[in-house]
TILO-433687 format. One record per residue (C-alpha): residue number from 1; y, z, x; residue in three letters. Coordinates in steps of 0.001 Angstrom, whole numbers. Layout:
+-----+---------+---------+---------+------+
!  nr !       v !       w !       u ! rest !
+-----+---------+---------+---------+------+
! NUM !       Y !       Z !       X !  Ala !
...
+-----+---------+---------+---------+------+
//
This chain:
+-----+---------+---------+---------+------+
!  nr !       v !       w !       u ! rest !
+-----+---------+---------+---------+------+
!   1 !  117746 !  212779 !  248040 !  Met !
!   2 !  119166 !  213092 !  244550 !  Ala !
!   3 !  121730 !  215708 !  243681 !  Glu !
!   4 !  120381 !  218364 !  241345 !  Leu !
!   5 !  122153 !  218647 !  238016 !  Gln !
!   6 !  122849 !  222348 !  237522 !  Thr !
!   7 !  124006 !  222176 !  233912 !  Leu !
!   8 !  122791 !  225110 !  231839 !  Lys !
!   9 !  122717 !  224599 !  228109 !  Tyr !
!  10 !  124085 !  227219 !  225752 !  Gly !
!  11 !  122675 !  228459 !  222475 !  Thr !
!  12 !  124611 !  226085 !  220209 !  Glu !
!  13 !  122264 !  224395 !  217747 !  Asp !
!  14 !  123022 !  220703 !  218133 !  Cys !
!  15 !  119920 !  219704 !  216160 !  Tyr !
!  16 !  119631 !  222015 !  213117 !  Pro !
!  17 !  116409 !  221658 !  211165 !  Ser !
!  18 !  114565 !  223368 !  208305 !  Arg !
!  19 !  117829 !  224713 !  206898 !  Ile !
!  20 !  119028 !  221931 !  204565 !  Tyr !
!  21 !  117757 !  221140 !  201074 !  Ser !
!  22 !  117505 !  217446 !  201947 !  Lys !
!  23 !  116544 !  215606 !  205150 !  Pro !
!  24 !  119424 !  214747 !  207475 !  Val !
!  25 !  119368 !  212092 !  210179 !  Arg !
!  26 !  121366 !  213227 !  213220 !  Ile !
!  27 !  122261 !  210788 !  216030 !  Pro !
!  28 !  120852 !  211738 !  219405 !  Arg !
!  29 !  123442 !  213604 !  221474 !  Gln !
!  30 !  121617 !  213530 !  224809 !  Asp !
!  31 !  120742 !  210832 !  227358 !  Pro !
!  32 !  117243 !  209374 !  227457 !  Val !
!  33 !  117291 !  208701 !  231208 !  Val !
!  34 !  119275 !  211284 !  233159 !  Tyr !
!  35 !  119202 !  209762 !  236656 !  Ser !
!  36 !  121232 !  206839 !  237945 !  Lys !
!  37 !  119536 !  203651 !  239092 !  Ala !
!  38 !  118079 !  204024 !  242576 !  Ser !
!  39 !  116013 !  201976 !  244989 !  Asp !
!  40 !  113808 !  205046 !  245390 !  Asn !
!  41 !  113049 !  205381 !  241671 !  Ala !
!  42 !  109327 !  205890 !  240922 !  Pro !
!  43 !  109540 !  203280 !  238128 !  Leu !
!  44 !  110817 !  199714 !  238167 !  Thr !
!  45 !  114142 !  198825 !  236572 !  Ala !
!  46 !  112260 !  196995 !  233807 !  Ala !
!  47 !  110083 !  200039 !  233113 !  Gln !
!  48 !  113084 !  202363 !  232979 !  Ile !
!  49 !  114896 !  200020 !  230590 !  Ala !
!  50 !  111830 !  199805 !  228335 !  Glu !
!  51 !  111462 !  203600 !  228248 !  Tyr !
!  52 !  115133 !  204048 !  227413 !  Glu !
!  53 !  115007 !  201418 !  224662 !  Arg !
!  54 !  111686 !  202273 !  223017 !  Lys !
!  55 !  111261 !  205941 !  223876 !  Gly !
!  56 !  107897 !  205398 !  225522 !  Phe !
!  57 !  106135 !  203469 !  228262 !  Leu !
!  58 !  102528 !  202676 !  229181 !  Phe !
!  59 !  101419 !  203085 !  232808 !  Leu !
!  60 !   98094 !  201863 !  234180 !  Asp !
!  61 !   96218 !  202139 !  237475 !  Asp !
!  62 !   97895 !  205333 !  238655 !  Leu !
!  63 !   94603 !  207176 !  239192 !  Phe !
!  64 !   91518 !  206233 !  241161 !  Thr !
!  65 !   88096 !  206080 !  239544 !  Gln !
!  66 !   87104 !  209207 !  241477 !  Gln !
!  67 !   90121 !  211104 !  240126 !  Glu !
!  68 !   89349 !  210032 !  236573 !  Leu !
!  69 !   85688 !  211009 !  236939 !  Ala !
!  70 !   86752 !  214509 !  238011 !  Leu !
!  71 !   89087 !  214837 !  235004 !  Met !
!  72 !   86377 !  213722 !  232585 !  Ile !
!  73 !   83845 !  216111 !  234089 !  Glu !
!  74 !   86312 !  218998 !  233730 !  Glu !
!  75 !   87172 !  217968 !  230159 !  Met !
!  76 !   83506 !  217995 !  229179 !  Gln !
!  77 !   82922 !  221331 !  230922 !  Arg !
!  78 !   85745 !  222945 !  228983 !  Met !
!  79 !   84568 !  221498 !  225675 !  Arg !
!  80 !   81033 !  222827 !  226158 !  Glu !
!  81 !   81991 !  226233 !  227570 !  Asp !
!  82 !   81667 !  228838 !  224772 !  Pro !
!  83 !   84015 !  231174 !  226605 !  Ser !
!  84 !   86721 !  228499 !  226344 !  Ile !
!  85 !   86042 !  227778 !  222668 !  Lys !
!  86 !   86401 !  231455 !  221804 !  Asn !
!  87 !   89768 !  231838 !  223534 !  Arg !
!  88 !   93033 !  231875 !  221594 !  Glu !
!  89 !   94093 !  228775 !  223527 !  Glu !
!  90 !   91411 !  226756 !  221709 !  Ser !
!  91 !   92209 !  225286 !  218285 !  Ile !
!  92 !   89262 !  224238 !  216115 !  Thr !
!  93 !   89024 !  221779 !  213225 !  Glu !
!  94 !   89435 !  223374 !  209791 !  Gln !
!  95 !   86093 !  222205 !  208397 !  Asn !
!  96 !   83728 !  221376 !  211249 !  Ser !
!  97 !   84716 !  224123 !  213687 !  Gly !
!  98 !   84745 !  221558 !  216497 !  Ala !
!  99 !   87334 !  222041 !  219226 !  Val !
! 100 !   90505 !  220137 !  218281 !  Arg !
! 101 !   92768 !  221155 !  221166 !  Ser !
! 102 !   92747 !  223412 !  224197 !  Val !
! 103 !   96185 !  224626 !  225281 !  Phe !
! 104 !   97525 !  225907 !  228599 !  Ser !
! 105 !   95185 !  223804 !  230708 !  Leu !
! 106 !   97219 !  224361 !  233824 !  His !
! 107 !   96368 !  228078 !  233622 !  Thr !
! 108 !   92721 !  227708 !  232594 !  Leu !
! 109 !   91568 !  224990 !  234995 !  Ser !
! 110 !   92124 !  224527 !  238711 !  Asp !
! 111 !   91499 !  220794 !  238304 !  Val !
! 112 !   94218 !  220381 !  235694 !  Phe !
! 113 !   96567 !  222791 !  237477 !  Ala !
! 114 !   96439 !  220504 !  240496 !  Lys !
! 115 !   96939 !  217443 !  238311 !  Leu !
! 116 !  100036 !  218974 !  236676 !  Ala !
! 117 !  101576 !  219260 !  240146 !  Glu !
! 118 !  100609 !  215728 !  241220 !  Asp !
! 119 !  103643 !  214251 !  243030 !  Pro !
! 120 !  103136 !  210915 !  241264 !  Arg !
! 121 !  103663 !  212570 !  237880 !  Leu !
! 122 !  106341 !  215011 !  239013 !  Val !
! 123 !  108437 !  212224 !  240553 !  Ala !
! 124 !  108500 !  210275 !  237278 !  Ile !
! 125 !  109413 !  213356 !  235252 !  Ala !
! 126 !  112126 !  214442 !  237691 !  Glu !
! 127 !  113694 !  211009 !  237774 !  Tyr !
! 128 !  113815 !  210514 !  234008 !  Leu !
! 129 !  115013 !  214077 !  233354 !  Leu !
! 130 !  117377 !  214267 !  236325 !  Gly !
! 131 !  116285 !  217750 !  237304 !  Asp !
! 132 !  113491 !  219843 !  238695 !  Lys !
! 133 !  110775 !  220327 !  236094 !  Val !
! 134 !  108184 !  222793 !  234890 !  Tyr !
! 135 !  105256 !  222601 !  232462 !  Ile !
! 136 !  106413 !  223635 !  228994 !  His !
! 137 !  103016 !  222917 !  227460 !  Gln !
! 138 !   99688 !  221415 !  228441 !  Ser !
! 139 !   96716 !  220627 !  226267 !  Arg !
! 140 !   93574 !  218594 !  225755 !  Leu !
! 141 !   93307 !  216847 !  222413 !  Asn !
! 142 !   89718 !  216093 !  221475 !  Tyr !
! 143 !   89124 !  213697 !  218621 !  Lys !
! 144 !   85329 !  213574 !  218316 !  Pro !
! 145 !   83525 !  210739 !  216618 !  Gly !
! 146 !   83143 !  210999 !  212811 !  Phe !
! 147 !   85060 !  214291 !  212498 !  Ser !
! 148 !   88307 !  214014 !  214459 !  Gly !
! 149 !   91201 !  214673 !  212098 !  Lys !
! 150 !   94620 !  213053 !  211987 !  Glu !
! 151 !   97894 !  214265 !  213463 !  Phe !
! 152 !  100689 !  213485 !  210996 !  Phe !
! 153 !  103950 !  211870 !  212113 !  Trp !
! 154 !  106230 !  214248 !  213964 !  His !
! 155 !  108800 !  214643 !  216722 !  Ser !
! 156 !  107612 !  217203 !  219254 !  Asp !
! 157 !  111191 !  218175 !  219960 !  Phe !
! 158 !  111735 !  219251 !  216358 !  Glu !
! 159 !  109054 !  221918 !  216788 !  Thr !
! 160 !  109914 !  222816 !  220367 !  Trp !
! 161 !  113554 !  223249 !  219323 !  His !
! 162 !  113046 !  225261 !  216139 !  Thr !
! 163 !  109987 !  227323 !  217091 !  Glu !
! 164 !  110209 !  227526 !  220902 !  Asp !
! 165 !  113983 !  227439 !  221456 !  Gly !
! 166 !  114202 !  224274 !  223604 !  Met !
! 167 !  117963 !  223559 !  223552 !  Pro !
! 168 !  118258 !  219810 !  224171 !  Arg !
! 169 !  116309 !  216572 !  224424 !  Met !
! 170 !  115519 !  216819 !  228114 !  Arg !
! 171 !  111734 !  216880 !  228113 !  Ala !
! 172 !  108929 !  214322 !  228044 !  Leu !
! 173 !  105185 !  214089 !  227587 !  Ser !
! 174 !  102560 !  212316 !  229620 !  Met !
! 175 !   99354 !  211583 !  227721 !  Ser !
! 176 !   96453 !  210576 !  229951 !  Ile !
! 177 !   93566 !  208771 !  228257 !  Ala !
! 178 !   90243 !  210376 !  229199 !  Leu !
! 179 !   88364 !  207979 !  226932 !  Thr !
! 180 !   89084 !  204402 !  226003 !  Lys !
! 181 !   91691 !  204392 !  223245 !  Asn !
! 182 !   90715 !  201756 !  220692 !  Glu !
! 183 !   92372 !  200554 !  217502 !  Ala !
! 184 !   89597 !  202143 !  215432 !  Gln !
! 185 !   89184 !  205634 !  216939 !  Asn !
! 186 !   92500 !  207217 !  216019 !  Gly !
! 187 !   94804 !  206299 !  218905 !  Pro !
! 188 !   98359 !  207522 !  219246 !  Leu !
! 189 !  100907 !  205574 !  217199 !  Met !
! 190 !  104599 !  205549 !  218131 !  Leu !
! 191 !  107743 !  204261 !  216426 !  Ile !
! 192 !  109912 !  202347 !  218937 !  Pro !
! 193 !  113525 !  203502 !  218963 !  Gly !
! 194 !  112839 !  206602 !  216862 !  Ser !
! 195 !  113885 !  208846 !  219754 !  His !
! 196 !  117532 !  207912 !  219179 !  Lys !
! 197 !  117723 !  209880 !  215919 !  Ser !
! 198 !  116767 !  213439 !  215061 !  Phe !
! 199 !  115276 !  214020 !  211617 !  Ile !
! 200 !  116275 !  217432 !  210301 !  Ser !
! 201 !  113245 !  218479 !  208279 !  Cys !
! 202 !  113132 !  220429 !  205024 !  Val !
! 203 !  111334 !  223742 !  204495 !  Gly !
! 204 !  111792 !  227212 !  205960 !  Glu !
! 205 !  109433 !  228037 !  208824 !  Thr !
! 206 !  106639 !  230364 !  207631 !  Pro !
! 207 !  105678 !  233461 !  209568 !  Lys !
! 208 !  103119 !  232764 !  212326 !  Asn !
! 209 !  103395 !  229062 !  211551 !  His !
! 210 !  101510 !  228092 !  214713 !  His !
! 211 !   98272 !  229577 !  213348 !  Leu !
! 212 !   98217 !  226810 !  210744 !  His !
! 213 !  100351 !  224002 !  212177 !  Ser !
! 214 !   98081 !  223385 !  215152 !  Leu !
! 215 !   95267 !  222578 !  212714 !  Lys !
! 216 !   97401 !  220803 !  210115 !  Lys !
! 217 !  101184 !  220672 !  210306 !  Gln !
! 218 !  103017 !  220895 !  206977 !  Glu !
! 219 !  106439 !  222178 !  208063 !  Phe !
! 220 !  108588 !  220381 !  210599 !  Gly !
! 221 !  107255 !  216996 !  209523 !  Val !
! 222 !  109613 !  214184 !  208515 !  Pro !
! 223 !  110004 !  213016 !  204929 !  Asp !
! 224 !  108519 !  209707 !  203812 !  Glu !
! 225 !  111860 !  207975 !  203265 !  Gln !
! 226 !  112999 !  208739 !  206821 !  Ser !
! 227 !  109713 !  207417 !  208160 !  Leu !
! 228 !  109977 !  204267 !  206056 !  Ile !
! 229 !  113447 !  203598 !  207431 !  Gln !
! 230 !  112407 !  204225 !  211039 !  Met !
! 231 !  109413 !  201909 !  210734 !  Val !
! 232 !  111597 !  199221 !  209161 !  Arg !
! 233 !  113917 !  199476 !  212127 !  Glu !
! 234 !  111389 !  199746 !  214937 !  Gly !
! 235 !  107896 !  199018 !  213679 !  Gly !
! 236 !  104813 !  200851 !  214919 !  Ile !
! 237 !  103155 !  200427 !  218298 !  Glu !
! 238 !   99661 !  201697 !  218992 !  Thr !
! 239 !   98686 !  203237 !  222337 !  Ala !
! 240 !   95405 !  201407 !  222770 !  Ile !
! 241 !   94235 !  200907 !  226300 !  Gly !
! 242 !   91735 !  201686 !  229020 !  Pro !
! 243 !   90548 !  204952 !  230456 !  Leu !
! 244 !   93278 !  206460 !  232619 !  Gly !
! 245 !   96250 !  204862 !  230867 !  Arg !
! 246 !   99316 !  207100 !  230756 !  Ile !
! 247 !  101464 !  207039 !  227646 !  Thr !
! 248 !  104811 !  208401 !  228749 !  Leu !
! 249 !  107057 !  209328 !  225841 !  Phe !
! 250 !  110351 !  211066 !  225170 !  Asp !
! 251 !  110256 !  214470 !  223480 !  Cys !
! 252 !  111915 !  213097 !  220326 !  Asn !
! 253 !  109810 !  209961 !  219866 !  Thr !
! 254 !  108173 !  209948 !  216434 !  Met !
! 255 !  104398 !  209700 !  216788 !  His !
! 256 !  101115 !  210535 !  215081 !  Gly !
! 257 !   97524 !  209364 !  214808 !  Ser !
! 258 !   94870 !  208613 !  212221 !  Asn !
! 259 !   91549 !  210399 !  211896 !  Gly !
! 260 !   88501 !  209141 !  213766 !  Asn !
! 261 !   85522 !  208159 !  211607 !  Ile !
! 262 !   83960 !  205938 !  214273 !  Thr !
! 263 !   81131 !  207082 !  216582 !  Pro !
! 264 !   83485 !  206774 !  219567 !  Asn !
! 265 !   85383 !  209910 !  220613 !  Pro !
! 266 !   89039 !  209764 !  221653 !  Arg !
! 267 !   90262 !  212393 !  224071 !  Ser !
! 268 !   93668 !  212637 !  225724 !  Asn !
! 269 !   95200 !  215058 !  228179 !  Leu !
! 270 !   98857 !  216049 !  227673 !  Phe !
! 271 !  101392 !  217480 !  230078 !  Phe !
! 272 !  104862 !  218320 !  228781 !  Val !
! 273 !  107500 !  218371 !  231511 !  Phe !
! 274 !  110785 !  220117 !  230718 !  Asn !
! 275 !  113942 !  220191 !  232847 !  Ala !
! 276 !  114549 !  223556 !  234502 !  Val !
! 277 !  118113 !  223481 !  233155 !  Ser !
! 278 !  116678 !  223057 !  229639 !  Asn !
! 279 !  114322 !  226031 !  229612 !  Gln !
! 280 !  113785 !  227714 !  226295 !  Val !
! 281 !  116023 !  230326 !  224687 !  Thr !
! 282 !  115491 !  232095 !  221360 !  Asn !
! 283 !  113891 !  229864 !  218694 !  Pro !
! 284 !  116563 !  228101 !  216655 !  Phe !
! 285 !  114596 !  228737 !  213461 !  Ala !
! 286 !  115209 !  232459 !  214056 !  Lys !
! 287 !  111501 !  233238 !  214055 !  Val !
! 288 !  109440 !  235031 !  216719 !  Pro !
! 289 !  108659 !  232743 !  219629 !  Ala !
! 290 !  105256 !  231112 !  219687 !  Arg !
! 291 !  102695 !  232486 !  222172 !  Pro !
! 292 !  103049 !  231761 !  225865 !  Glu !
! 293 !  100029 !  229469 !  225888 !  Tyr !
! 294 !  101802 !  227109 !  223446 !  Ile !
! 295 !  105295 !  227182 !  224971 !  Gly !
! 296 !  105971 !  228541 !  228450 !  Thr !
! 297 !  108672 !  231192 !  228362 !  Arg !
! 298 !  107893 !  234173 !  230576 !  Asp !
! 299 !  106048 !  232372 !  233375 !  Ser !
! 300 !  108336 !  229389 !  234009 !  Ile !
! 301 !  107592 !  228040 !  237480 !  Lys !
! 302 !  109390 !  224933 !  238765 !  Pro !
! 303 !  106943 !  222438 !  240207 !  Leu !
! 304 !  107276 !  221434 !  243832 !  Lys !
! 305 !  110036 !  218851 !  243814 !  Ser !
! 306 !  109591 !  215288 !  244987 !  Val !
! 307 !  113181 !  214112 !  244450 !  Ile !
! 308 !  115419 !  217182 !  244711 !  Phe !
! 309 !  116112 !  219365 !  247724 !  Asn !
+-----+---------+---------+---------+------+
//
């Protein structure tokens, strides 16, 4: 069994953002893969190397057809349930009123709570992060046909650091495709290698920013010149693939997606795993913390470990 890393991070701001008058590119100061190579690793050596180099990895055939059918049924139930749509955890599109995202799935759904604790997912997260993990955030992103809006380029860590108080880059996301992700229906786009630099964004965080940013983010987004440079260096890779594909990506990987004007919906499930040693402190932007359903703070519960005693 692996030895648990007990490092606790302090409150030093190693990745300042939204405080400078111009964008600043800061080299990453944290590892990408925290565990040493092991014969018992849940990923192959080639997969681990690809994740470390690019900041993301695609995984197929992890779930059975029966498991996927259950996820899709639960996704559709939640989308059609008016009691879910009227909850604060549900974010609707600005114009159409259609559900854009549903947050805190692991507290609203028994099906997704069980999935968040799936040993196959937990083992991958624990290995890459070198620690026990908990769910910092979970959500369903619906992108319905004709009306699904874009998500502009962003690093999740920039927001989790400034607005949630996540100290270091020791978290990752797993996006599970609950529909086929095609080139035309607004799939996730990622910039390979972008996770190795932190873009300090410009603009002071407004009060209650989450009420607007979850519909359309305008603060905490990178400037065009930084994006141009990152794309020149790494290009853009699109997460197209079949139902059930997992897109595993580092918390600082730059990503976004176009709107969906096709008839075909695109829906993905997200789990954000954070290292227990990296749990949130006070927001580094010196603003009130976002609600619990967006970033777990008061109800942190380590998942049952697969790797650590």
